[in-house]
PAVO-176907 format. One record per residue (C-alpha): x, y, z. Coordinates in pm, whole numbers, plus 50000, padded with zeros to 5 digits. Layout:
XYZ
...
END
This chain:
578183757318936
581703742618882
580223709818760
577933728518514
580853748018371
582903715818335
580073698618144
579633729517928
583323730017843
583203693317741
580193699917515
581933729117349
584773707117225
582453691116970
580203721216907
580143731216537
579683768116617
582713772616842
585273795416680
588663781216600
591643795516787
593583821016585
597063835316634
596503865516408
596973898616592
593653915116680
592433945316488
592123978916661
589043989016861
588524018616629
588043994716336
584953977816479
582013985716247
579054005716370
576764035616311
578354068016193
579444089016488
578314124716551
580384145916794
578854147817143
575564132017027
577004098016943
574784088816647
571564100116481
569404075616672
570634090417000
569484124516880
565934111716830
565984096217175
567414127517335
564904151417180
562134128917302
559984134116994
560064098216875
558744075517149
558134048516889
561884046716832
562544040017201
559804013917213
561423996216918
564973996517056
565063958517025
564393962016652
567203987316625
569573960916763
568423936516496
568953963016227
572523968716348
573233931416339
571853928315985
573843958515866
577183955116044
577533918616139
578283899016453
580103926816641
579093963616647
580533993916822
578054020916921
578884055217059
576224062517320
576974099617317
576624126417583
579654113917775
578484077817800
581354063217596
580954031817382
579113999217407
580173969017202
577223947717087
578033910717052
575883887916835
578123857016826
577893829117087
581623822517058
582253858517166
579753854317449
581743824017561
584953844817563
583343872517767
581923848718028
585183829318052
586843861618170
584203868718435
586163858718742
584533857319085
582913891719061
581743900618708
581123937618654
577963949818481
576303981718365
573203986318584
570003978818395
568254008018566
570664036418635
567714056718765
566934030919034
570584029819135
570684067919162
567424068919358
568524043019613
571894059619665
570144093319708
567924077919977
570864061820157
569784026920052
571913998519928
571703999819543
570653963419524
571983931719365
571363943119007
573153976219057
576183965319260
579653954019152
582693940919333
583033927719690
579703941719817
577803924519538
579683892119607
578913894019979
575163897419925
574963872719636
576903846319829
574443849020116
571493837719901
573243812819673
572363782619885
568693791819925
568013803019568
570053782019328
570023746419465
567173725319316
566543707319645
566143740719824
563643753819571
561703720919585
560663729019942
558563757719803
556563735219570
553503733019803
553303771119811
553663772819433
550853747419397
548633767819632
549183799219423
548463779319106
545153767319251
544283803319340
545153813618984
542803787518835
539983799519061
540693836218983
540823830618607
537473812218620
535943841418810
537323866718562
535993846018273
532473845618422
532563882518509
534063896918191
533813869517928
537613866817922
540623872418147
542893902518105
546233885818167
548093918918191
546353922918525
545923886518624
549563877018556
550753906218767
548493895719055
549783860119023
553393872119033
552703892919345
551043863619518
554003840919435
556413867119567
554423870019888
554653832719954
558373830419875
559733863520005
557313874920275
556073840720388
552393849620361
549543854420116
549143889819984
545573882019869
546543895119524
544303869419358
541523876319605
540283905519812
543303927919744
543373925919365
542823963619328
545753970719561
547843946519356
546843963819031
548013997219172
551423983519268
551793966618929
550943999218751
553524018118959
556203993018863
555213995118497
555504033318497
558954031018659
560174007718385
558654028918107
560244060918235
563534043218308
563754032517941
563234068217819
565824082018061
568294054417976
568194061617604
567494098917619
569654128817704
571124120718050
570754155618199
569234139918510
572764129618608
573584166418661
570294184218731
566894176518880
564864174118560
561054169818539
561604133518438
563844127518737
561364143418978
558614121518832
560844091018875
561544099519239
557804102819306
557094068919146
559944052019331
558824067819660
555314053719618
556534019319511
559134016419785
556704027920056
554373999019971
557113972919949
558823986020263
555633979920460
555503944320329
559113938220425
558773953220773
555603933420844
557313901320736
560573907220924
558853919021243
556983886021260
560013864121203
562333851921475
565963842821501
566033805021523
568543778421610
566733752921394
568133738021075
568333765120806
567693738220543
564003738420641
563573776220662
561693797020409
563553825020236
563093855320466
563643833820776
566783819920618
568093855220555
567503869120904
569313839021048
572423846020842
574833861721090
576683881020820
573493899620717
571893928620901
568303940420857
569343965720590
571013937920391
567973915520420
565623942920303
567673951719995
567833914919896
564053911319939
563443943719747
565703932619460
564063898519435
560563913219460
560913940419195
562883918118957
560383889818984
557373912518934
558933926418616
559893893018460
557713863618564
554373880318487
555303887818122
556663852618080
553343837718193
551593858617926
554063848517654
553693811717741
549903813617739
550013831517404
552173804717241
550063776717386
546723793217302
547703800816943
548993765416889
546063742316980
548103711416896
550603721317166
547793725917419
546423691417336
549853675317383
550263692517719
546823680817832
547553645217722
550893646117903
549183657218225
546443630718193
549013602918158
550503611418498
548623638918686
551063638518979
554233641218770
556353672618778
558523661318487
556203671018198
558903671817927
556683686217654
555423714917872
559013721817978
559963723117609
557133748017547
558423770217827
561973768117695
560823776517343
558883806317477
562003819317651
563723817017312
560973834017110
560063860417369
563263869117558
562543892117850
565703912917802
567723926817515
571143918617655
573373903617918
575833931118001
579403930218120
582203955318177
585423938518069
587993936218348
590853928018115
591653931217744
589723906317530
589683896617164
586143894117024
585523885516658
589143894516588
589013929216748
590813941117062
588363951317334
590153971417606
589533965217974
586753987218109
584603984817794
580853979117820
579883947917625
576263938317557
575693901917461
572453907017271
570643875117361
567373885617198
569113883816859
571113852416938
568053832417035
566323839016702
569383836416480
568873818916144
572323802716160
572083790516519
568443779816496
568163770216130
564963750416185
562423779016150
563743802616422
560643824816407
558223795816457
557053780516783
558533745516776
558923730217124
560063697916958
563433713716882
564313709517251
563263672917256
565403662116961
568703651517114
570413648416777
570293685916716
573183706616848
572733742516963
575673763317079
575363764517460
575933802217459
573193808617203
570423802817458
570893823517773
567473834317904
568803837718260
572333849318185
575363828618276
577943823818546
578143840818886
575573867318786
572983843118651
569463853018757
569173844019125
565463836619097
565773813418799
564673781218968
561753797919144
560563813118814
560813779818632
558953761418909
556173787518927
555703788018549
555643750118519
553203745518807
550783773018703
550793765118332
550163728318407
547173737318626
545733761518367
546143737018078
544623708618281
541543729118369
540853750418062
540683751417686
542653783517628
542123806817331
543563840317226
541773862816980
542463897216842
545703916116794
548803893716815
551133898117110
554513912817023
557183929417236
557863965517326
561043979217485
560373993817830
563763986317991
562723949917948
560853934617653
557243935617768
553983924417602
552303946317346
548953937517192
545803920417310
546473902017637
542883890317687
542433852517685
539373830417684
539433802117938
536753775817875
536353751618164
537003715318068
END
């Protein structure tokens, strides 16, 4: 991590987008532009969300962020209303750099799913990695850093990733024969579950086999949780004070989801043993139970966090990658040629560029959040300590200034042209710093392995309604997710 930050700092010295240092006194927080404020409510958009009569508005929250950027510029102050204070939206990579530079050892965040945090605390559970701040977050995160973030550690899981990829190829072929196409909304979820089983629970869940219906049920539960979480996040937050119908529905969904995952965790942990062997060669759950500083409760909350986060993010990214590849036949041909040249290679630079470009075009989240721990100056304005700041990466990664070469077009070549300079804080699909996505390297390895196997075995086509994105806490696929896989 230290070496990466040092290299990044050296690159920034010559980056054309880095803001020049200024000695001018910062302007007041109250002067930051933003939507007109309405007492108590915050702004008119909040009223639509709170009444709950305009679901389309909630689903298009990502477009609302783009509208604010176009109207107010690279920094926007938004009153969230109903006692939720302000959030400052940042659309400038130089400001993102300033925010991350002030992170310290334990960056503070606003939980992505307040409802999940509330549910787990109500049940006496640890809130989880994505909902914790401070020393407790640091304790749990430090315990998995070695196993999750080092390339050589992740490489040991490659045989399991390849096995899941082979199962995916077989499953897709069966779906194609049975239905005339493959519904990747379902198939990608099953694939994600199977990958999670191999990594987290050290066994096959048969998600791509005999237990596909069970997998579909768990995937649907998770989807409903994220849909309802988005509505409760942006709506009137009465659930903080009273047991509303929405909150009771959320508790029921979380109960059902957790009961299933809890069985998986207990089955896995009951079959694992404390070992004196070298932890370097242990798989993930075994590694955790052999960490003396972790008890069973700690291990389960880490597994739960990794499982639910992975299910919600890697499956959509497989769909987005397939969509870009299927709708750009020339890209598919280049990938197939690259694989033919060296079938055993894991380098595959063009496929890696396609994956990177898909992360840029279809970001899975709307923001990387922080709560400032000291006063900062962003875009010339004073941001007091304790302010929620959203670095809106979905806007940054499609910015006309930062990506002047057709930012709305799929162009993997942009990542292969070394002469082109992109601000290092303009492309942050996994966040940055101590709170970077813990499962990043697993996700990248699974995507690369499975996409390579699919492209090597099939001619892939997508027909019908284009795939776009809808806001459901994360940015999830909307449109026709059925693909045709023609065996080569």
